[in-house]
N, C-alpha and C positions, 0 to 999 in steps of 0.2 A: 503493500499499498504505499502511493504515492506521501512526499509532506501536508502538498495540497489536498489532498480528499483526508488527509486526516484529518486541517486544520479544520478543512469543512465539517466532516462529524461534528466534534469538538466544538462548533461554533455553533449547529444545530442542536447539538446538547444541548448546551447555555443555554438557548434561546427557549424549548422547549422548558427545562428549567425554572426564566424570569416567569414564564407567563404562566406556570401553572402557583409559585409562587404571587403572583402576585393577585390571581382568582382565590390559593388559601386567606390572603388579607384581608381582601374584599366580600370574602365569604367570614371570617372569622369579625370584623369588625365592628357587626352589633350584639355577638357576647362581650367584646372585649366593653362594649361600650355600656352594656350594660351592667357588669358587674360595677367599673368604677361610677357613674348615676348611682348605684346601692349604696354607696361611700363619703358622698360628695353630703354635703348642706339643702334641706327642703327647698332654700329657694334662690339655688346653684342650678339644677341638674338643667333645666334645660336652660337658664343663662349662660352658663360654661361649656362649649362645647365640645370642649379639651376631654383627654381620657388620662391627665394627669389632674388628683381631684387635690383642688387649692388646700384642701383641711381633711383630711379623712377622719368620718365621724361610722359610729355603728350603730348610732341611735335607731336608723330603721330598721337594722333588723333584731332588735328589740323590742322596739315598735310592735313590727310584723308576727314575730314571734309569741307574741299577746295575742294576738287573733284582731276580727272582728265583733264587738262587742260580748257577750261573753262566752261567744267556742272557740276558744284557740286555736293554733294554725296546725296542731300539732292530733286534736284531731283531722284535720281534713288529710295530713298523711298516711296518719292509719286507712282510715276509711280506703286511699286511693293504694296502698300497699295488697288491704282485704280483695278488693273486686282485683290487681292485677295479679297476686294471685291464686283467684281459681280460676280466669282468665286463660291462666298461663296452661295450667292443671286439666282443665275442659277442652285445651288445645290440641295439647299433647294427647292426652288420651284416643281423644275422636277423633282426630284428622289421622292420626297412625294407624288405625285402624283400620278407616277407611283406607286410605294411600296400602296400606297393605290388601285391601279387598280387591282394591283394581292392579297392583307392582305384583300380583303372586297366585291371587286364585283363579279359577275360572267359574264362569255363569252366565245365564242368557243374557242377550240383550249389551254385555257390562261395556263394549265401544259405545253404543249408546249412552250411558246414566254418566261414560269420565266427559265425551260432546260436550250432554247436556251442564254435567259441570262446572267446563270449562268456558264453557255459553254466560253463567251465572258472575264469573269472574269480568267478564265484560261487561254487565251491568251495572249503573249502576248504582250506586249505594239511597240516593236520596228517590229512587222512583220506590221503594220500598219503605220508604218512610213512612206511608201515611196509614199504611194495612199492617206496619208493624204496630203503631202505637195504640189501633183498633183492636187489634187482636190482644194483645197484650197489657190495656186494660179494662178488658174483658177479664182477663184469668187474672186483676188485680197485683198484675206485678210493680203497676207504675207506681214508682214509689215507696216499692218494699225494703225493709230494714236491711232482710235480707239480700237486695238487689241484683233479684229475679232476674230482670230485663234484661239486663248489663251480662248477665251469667251462664242462665239455663241453656242461651241455643250454643254457645260456644259447647257446652255436651253434645250437637249434633253434628257435630263438625262442618258450621257453615261456614267456613274461610275456609273458601274454595282454597286459595293460593297457595293457605299453609303444605292441602291436599293434594295438591299439583306440586308443590316443592318436594314433601316427604316420597312421591309414587315416585319421581324423578333419581333419585336417589337410589333406591329401593331395587329401580332396576338394574342400578350398578354392581351392585350386589349377585356375585357368582352362583348359578340354581344348581349348581354344584351342592349346598352346604344344605341346600333346602333334600340333595336323595339322600346327600351319604346321616344327614337330622334324619330320614323319616324312613332309614334300613335299620339301623338302631331303634327306634321306637318310640319316636319323637312325635305327640302328635301337632296339630295344625299353629293350638294356641300356646304349650310349647315351642314347637318354631321359633313364631311370635315375639314368646319374651324371652327365649333365652340364644336367639340369632341375627333375627331381623334388627329388633328393637338394639341391642350393646351395637351395633354394627353402623347404625344408621345416629349414631350422636352428634358428629355436625349440625344435620341435618334439623338434630330433636333439640341443637342448643339456638341454628338460627330460626327456628321457631319459638321459644320461649324467647328470647330475644327482644324478635319483630311483636309476637302481643305481647310482652311488659310496654317496650313504647307507643303503639299505636294507641291502648289503652291508656296510659298513662296520659301522654298528650290530649287523649278524647277529651273534648267539649260538647259537641253538636249533640250524641247521645248518648251522657250523662247532667247534662239539660235540662233532655228532654223527657229524660226518665226518670229524674231528683229534683224533690219540689220541696223537701225538709233540709232546712240551713243544718241543722246540723250530720244531714246525711251528704251534703258537699262532700266534695272529692276538691284535690288541688286545684284549678282550673279552674271551676265554681267559686272554691276557696280567693281565688285571687280576684275575681271577678266583684267581689266582694269592697274589696280598697276603692275601687268604681262608681262611683256619686254623679248621676247622671243632674243634680241641681250642684255643680261646681264642687265641691269640696271633697275632691277624690284623693287622697294619701297617694298617690306618684311615690311617692320615701319606697315605704314599707310594702307596695306591690312589685317593684322594681328587688326590690331586698327578699323578697321571696318567691321573687320565680328563677332568682341563683340557684337558691337551695331547693328549689323544684327542677330543675336539670342536671343537681351533681349524682340524684342514683340514676338517672338515664347515663351518663360517661360513665361512674362509675362500674355500671355491669355491661355495658358497650369494649373497652379497655381491658375488662379481667375479664371478655369473652371472647377479645376479638380475634383469635387463632385460633377460636373452632367458628366461627361466621363465618373469615375468611372463605375457613377450606369445603364450610354449607356452602359457599354460595356458587363457589370456582366449580364442584363435587355435585352438583343438581348441573347444573349448568349444561355439562359433554355428556350427557345418558342418552339414551335413546330410546 
């Protein structure tokens, strides 16, 4: 390779890295502004556009954690963790079972049902909003203390994306393992629990991670099905700091917003290796 070509390749890599860094800074700027503003005095949040506070204060964190009215903000965190935990459990159990059926079992109209499931991914969620609300309201699930409207549907593999992701992963597991386990006397249930699930670890971690992130950040469905402030989750709790009359507590809302993203960051970075492995391996399975 000539010196000229080496120089061109080095310049090309440098330019691509520069573009990535610029886009990274642009994407991280809102997060940096959020953190910096949560540490500023209340009267300088919008008047001082800089990222470095002139004076650092933790007043917003103290007042925000104290909550709104008589509801401590930790209550919203506990409610969100409760919903996320059962959503993750529901998706892992139901979606893995549905994926195992599509990937390994033989039954009539298997291709048709799989196609219908894929079509449901393309259906906008808002199309079913009114029918779902009418149905859940008739079941008396709306504003239920156990959050049935948010949790129970997950036990029926309603998130077709996770089913598809697990199907693609399970199809890549050699079927010779099934035959060997069957010859050793393993039942279909044993094959699923002892062979398929342990080998599908990365895809299951990806499912759990996405389930947590999407549920934790979900505002619309929680606003729709939760009416009592004591049952509010973190997104709804943050909204309580905003007052339409103009007396919004922006500092406390920004401070609690910073705390609300910490579980997402912690979970993502702790499971990043499995997440990348799960995404990379599911995308190449036929």
